[in-house]
C-alpha positions as CSV (number, residue, x, y, z in Angstrom):
1,X,-0.1,0.2,-0.2
2,X,1.9,3.5,-1.0
3,X,1.2,6.5,1.0
4,X,-0.1,9.8,-0.1
5,X,2.2,12.1,-0.3
6,X,-0.1,14.9,-1.7
7,X,-0.8,18.0,-0.5
8,X,-4.4,20.6,-0.7
9,X,-4.2,24.3,0.0
10,X,-7.8,25.7,0.3
11,X,-7.8,27.6,-3.5
12,X,-11.1,29.0,-3.9
13,X,-15.2,28.1,-3.1
14,X,-17.8,27.6,-6.2
15,X,-21.3,28.0,-5.8
16,X,-24.3,27.3,-8.2
17,X,-26.6,30.0,-8.8
18,X,-29.8,30.5,-11.2
19,X,-29.3,34.4,-11.2
20,X,-27.6,36.4,-13.3
21,X,-25.0,38.4,-11.5
22,X,-22.6,41.2,-12.9
23,X,-19.6,40.4,-14.5
24,X,-20.5,36.8,-15.8
25,X,-18.7,35.5,-17.8
26,X,-19.5,32.6,-20.6
27,X,-18.1,29.6,-21.5
28,X,-20.0,28.3,-24.5
29,X,-17.2,24.8,-23.7
30,X,-19.4,24.0,-21.0
31,X,-22.2,26.2,-21.3
32,X,-21.8,28.0,-17.9
33,X,-21.6,32.1,-17.0
34,X,-19.3,32.4,-14.3
35,X,-18.8,35.5,-12.2
36,X,-16.6,36.6,-8.9
37,X,-13.9,35.2,-7.4
38,X,-11.4,37.6,-8.3
39,X,-12.5,40.1,-6.1
40,X,-13.1,38.5,-3.3
41,X,-10.5,37.8,-0.1
42,X,-12.3,34.0,-0.3
43,X,-12.4,33.4,-3.6
44,X,-16.3,33.2,-4.0
45,X,-17.3,32.1,-7.5
46,X,-20.5,32.1,-8.9
47,X,-21.3,29.5,-12.2
48,X,-25.1,30.2,-13.7
49,X,-25.5,26.5,-16.1
50,X,-27.3,26.3,-19.5
51,X,-30.4,24.0,-19.3
52,X,-27.9,22.1,-21.8
53,X,-24.6,22.4,-20.0
54,X,-22.2,19.2,-20.6
55,X,-21.2,18.9,-17.1
56,X,-21.7,16.2,-14.5
57,X,-25.2,17.6,-12.4
58,X,-23.4,17.7,-9.0
59,X,-21.0,20.2,-10.5
60,X,-24.6,22.0,-11.6
61,X,-25.8,21.8,-8.8
62,X,-24.1,21.2,-4.9
63,X,-21.4,23.8,-4.4
64,X,-17.8,22.6,-4.2
65,X,-14.9,23.7,-2.6
66,X,-10.9,23.7,-4.9
67,X,-7.9,22.9,-3.3
68,X,-4.6,24.0,-4.9
69,X,-3.1,20.3,-4.8
70,X,0.8,19.2,-5.5
71,X,-0.4,16.1,-7.7
72,X,-3.7,15.8,-9.5
73,X,-2.8,12.2,-9.9
74,X,-2.5,11.3,-6.8
75,X,-5.5,13.6,-5.1
76,X,-8.2,11.8,-7.3
77,X,-6.1,8.1,-7.4
78,X,-9.0,5.7,-6.4
79,X,-11.7,8.3,-7.1
80,X,-15.2,8.7,-8.6
81,X,-13.6,11.4,-11.6
82,X,-16.0,13.4,-12.6
83,X,-14.4,16.1,-14.1
84,X,-11.0,16.0,-15.9
85,X,-8.2,15.9,-15.6
86,X,-7.5,18.4,-18.2
87,X,-6.0,21.6,-18.7
88,X,-8.4,24.8,-18.8
89,X,-5.3,26.8,-20.1
90,X,-1.5,26.0,-20.2
91,X,-0.2,25.7,-16.3
92,X,-3.6,25.0,-15.5
93,X,-4.6,21.2,-14.7
94,X,-8.4,20.3,-13.1
95,X,-10.1,17.4,-12.3
96,X,-13.4,17.0,-10.3
97,X,-14.1,14.4,-7.6
98,X,-17.5,13.1,-5.8
99,X,-16.9,12.9,-2.6
100,X,-19.7,11.5,-1.5
101,X,-22.0,13.5,-3.2
102,X,-20.2,16.3,-2.6
103,X,-18.0,17.9,-5.9
104,X,-14.4,18.4,-4.8
105,X,-12.4,20.6,-7.5
106,X,-8.4,19.5,-7.7
107,X,-5.3,22.4,-9.1
108,X,-2.4,21.4,-9.8
109,X,-0.7,24.6,-11.2
110,X,2.5,27.0,-11.3
111,X,1.0,29.8,-11.6
112,X,1.0,32.9,-9.6
113,X,-2.7,33.7,-7.7
114,X,-2.5,36.9,-10.1
115,X,-1.6,34.8,-13.2
116,X,-4.7,32.4,-12.6
117,X,-6.9,35.3,-11.8
118,X,-6.1,38.0,-14.4
119,X,-8.0,38.1,-17.5
120,X,-8.7,35.9,-20.9
121,X,-6.0,33.0,-21.3
122,X,-4.5,32.2,-24.6
123,X,-6.2,29.1,-26.2
124,X,-8.2,28.5,-22.7
125,X,-10.4,25.9,-23.3
126,X,-13.0,27.5,-21.2
127,X,-13.7,30.4,-22.6
128,X,-12.4,30.0,-26.1
129,X,-14.3,33.1,-27.3
130,X,-12.5,35.3,-25.4
131,X,-9.5,34.2,-25.1
132,X,-6.4,36.6,-26.2
């Protein structure tokens, strides 16, 4: 039996909503609108989904907590993966699991918080229509 050495650090919280919010960005990939995060001390994001969003039902209906991890592969080993792992943009790898009915997001990156939260990203999988 191997011992997990992955480290976990709080990154953000995502809350599903049905209300339009100021500053929403649209993801044509996931058919969702996202707002918040970058201007919140606690990095709270809100996600509003179109009816035909391809994301897992848990992601669309249950709040999630996201952790920056030292190894996504270790973090998801033996877990029920409901998204990814994938690179939404260069240098930023993401996966989500179902932890007893709660979605948990894992982020593996060497990017700074400023690089993560600042504007559109080149070759963005999530926001391909506004990436620069």
